[in-house]
N, C-alpha and C positions, 0 to 999 in steps of 0.2 A: 589611427592607422600609421604604421611605421613608414619611415622614409623609403625603405627597400620595397615594401608592398606598393606604395604610391608610384615609385619608379617603374615597378613591374607592370602596373596597370597603364601607366603613361606610355610605356613601350608598346604594349598591346594596342592601345588606342592609335598611336602613330602608324603602326603596321596596318590596322584596319582602315585608317584614313588613306593610306597609300593605295590600297585596293579600290576604295571608293573613288579616289582621284583619277585612276586610270580609266574607270568606266565613265565618270563624269566628263572627261575630255571628249569621249565619243558623242555624248549628248551635245556638248557645246560646239563641237566642230560641225556637226550636221545642221545645227540651228544657225550657225554663222553663215553657212553656204545656202541652205534651202529655206531658212526661217521655219523649220519643221522640228517639233519635239518628237523624236523617234521613240515612241513608247514601247517599241519592240526590242529596244537595246538591252534591257534587263533580261529579257527572255533569251536573247542571243547568248548572253553571259551564262544563263542556265544550261542551254543546249551545249555549250562548250564544255561544261562539267560532265555531261553525259558522253560527249565525244572522248574525253579522257578515260572514263570508265571502260568503254569498249575498246579503245586503242590499247590500253595497258593490259587488257585480257589476252592480247595477241602478241604485242611487241614490248620490248623493254622501254623504260622511260626516255632514254636518249632518242629513240625513234618516235615514240608516242607524242612527245611535246611538239616537234615540227608538224606531225600529222594533224594534231588538234588545232594548232594555229592556222594551218592551211584550210582545214575544214570550217573553222569559225569564220575566216575571211570569205570563203566560198559561200557560206550561208548568208552572211551579211550583204555581200554583193548581189546574191540571188534575190534577196528581199527587195533591195533597191531597184533592181531591173524589173521584177514582177509586180511590185506593189506601189512603187513611188514614181518610177520613170514615166509610165503611161499617164500620170496625173500632173506632169510638169506645168501644163497651162491651165489646169483646173483651179477653182478657188482653193485658198489655203485650208479651209475647213475640210474639204474633201480628202486631201492628202493626210490630214490629222486623223480623220475617221479611219482611213486605210491603215494607218500605223497602229491604232487601237485594235483593229480587226486582226492584223498580223500578230499582235501580242497574244490575243486570245487563241488564235490558231495554233501558235507554237506551244502554249500551255496545254491545250487540249490534245494536240498531237503527241506531246510528250507523255501525257497521262495514258493515252491509248496505246502507244508503243512500249512504254517502259513501266506502266502502272503507277499508281500514286504512292506506292510504298517507297520510303527513302532508300536509296542505294548508297553503299559505302564508297567513298571516294578513295581511289587507290593511293597508296603511300609512295611518294617520291623520296627515296632514302636520304639523299643529300640535303633536301629541304627540311627534313624532320630531325636533323642532327642537333643534339642538345648542347648548349654552351652555358657555363656558369661564370658570372662576374660578381664576386663577393656573395651577397645574399640574393642576387637576381639570377633566376634560371629561365632561359628562353631558347626557342628553336631558331635555326638559321633563317627560316622563312620570315619570321618576325623581324629579324635584323635587316634582311636584304630588301624587303618589300618597299619601305620608304626610300632607300637608296636607289633601287631600280626605278622607282616611280620618278624621282627627281632627274635621273640620268636620261630616261626615255623622253620626259617632257622637255628637257633642255635640248635634246637632239631634234625633237619635233618643232620647237620654236625656231631653232637654227634653220631647219629645212624650210619652214614657212617664210622666214625673213630673207633667206639667201639663195634660194634655188628657183628655177624657172617654174616648176609645178607649184611651189609656194606662192610665187607672185601671181600665178593664175588663180589660185584659191582666194587670195586677197582681193583680186579684181572681181571674181564672180560673186564674192560676198558683198561687195559694194554695189555692183550693177550688172546683172546677168545679161541683159540685152546689149549693153555697151561692150561687154566682154566678148560676146558672140560677134559683134561687128568688127572688133579688133582682131579677130582670127583665133581667139582662144576656144579650144574644144571644151565647151561647157560640160557636156555629158561625161567626157573622160575625167574632167576635174572633179565632178561630183562622185564618180565611181572611185577615184583615188581617195577621196575623203572617207568614203565608206570602208575602203580597204584599211586605212589607218585606224579608224575608230573601231572596227571589228578586231583588228590585230591587238589593240590595247585591251579590248574587252576579253579576248582570249587569254592574254597574259594575266590580267586582273583575276580572271576566273581560276587559273591555276594557283595563284597566290592565296585567294580567298578560300577556296574549297580545301586546300591543303591544311589549313588551320581548322576548318569547320567539319570536315570529314564525311559529310553526307550531302547528297543531291536528290531533290525531288522536283516534280514539275512546276511548283510555285516558288522554288528557292531563289529565283531571280526577280520575283515580283517586288518584294519589299526593298531589297538592296537596290533594285533599279530605280524605285521611287526616291530612295535616299540620295542616290547619285544625281538624280534630276534636281533635287533640292540643293545639293552641293553646287551644281552648275548655276542655278538661279542665285544662290547665296553669293557666289564669287562674281556673278555678272555673266549671264548666259551669252555666249559668243566670245568670252575671254578665256583662253587656255590657262594662264597662270591663276586666274580667278577660280576656275573649276578645281584646280589642284588644291588651292588654299581652302576652298569650301569643303572638299573631301576630307582634308586633314582636320578641319574644325569639327565636322560631324562625327568622324571616327573617334576623335579624342573625347568629345562631349558625351557620346553614347557610352564609351567604356568607363569614363569617370562616374557617370550616373549609376552604372551597374556596380562599380567599386564601392560607392557610398550607400548601396542598398536600395536604390531607386530604379531597379531593373524594369518594374512595371511601367515606368514613365519614359524609358529610354527611347522608344519608337515615337511616342507622342511628342517628345521634346523636339525631334527633328522637324516635324510638321508645324509645331508652334514657332520654331525658328523661321520657317518659311513665311508664315503669316506676318511675323514681326518685321522681317527684312523687306517684305513687299509693302508694308505700311510706311516704314521709315525711309527706305531707299529702294524703290521699285526696280532700278537698273542693277541692283546688286552692288557688291563692294568695289568691283573694278569695271563694271559695265558702263557703256557710254549711252547717253540719251539718244534714241533713234529719232531721225527727222524724216517725215513722210515727204516723198517727192510729189510735186503738183504737176 
């Protein structure tokens, strides 16, 4: 394989990893606050793809993108209010079962409303602009995805470390009851977490489907699981860890395909999950949890 071809695949892997990282941050933030694996997060990402298809059938892309992001955030917050908020004081297993139920509901609802036939994702002209660097040819979306991911995550980390709502998030993640006693609005903080996670999933959806061109009801299922693995790999609850995990999985998957092992690219992700859980259960950047007595 030539150096140019290798660089081309590496660039594609970094771009895919950026999309995975944005979605993985949603998993890790919700887990950090609620100790909940939001299994519906991948399907929220899929629904965002459908939102764009229907928005761009009516509006130009400049208007469609904000509409899609608002709709994705609305759906994410609606799921939290309807399926998770009523179970705040229920056993953790109950809320996890609810998350799995919401995931299946969204997949079957999409199948019922939009059919199982893959639909073409609309082309956003400026993202598909082609650039050539020597022997490497790539689209703008491939270039800007990792850059946008790093910028958004940097801003998110700054918000969490230096703002009032960020301080509230950190307090709630440590001790919900103590936070409530200190006057922190726990429900508002949790809703804000879902707003941020859903917004990042919407942005990730635009970047991901612009490259892959089709959306179908189960198109969020496997990427959603891979992003969950990315969050676990980096250390679930750690935002920088989720980003690094996303990039590792995106690059690994693309390089396996490049070297002719596309059959094993999906299996490798889950093999990686097993290995990291055996060697370092808290992930690369996760902290060992201590149970309060």
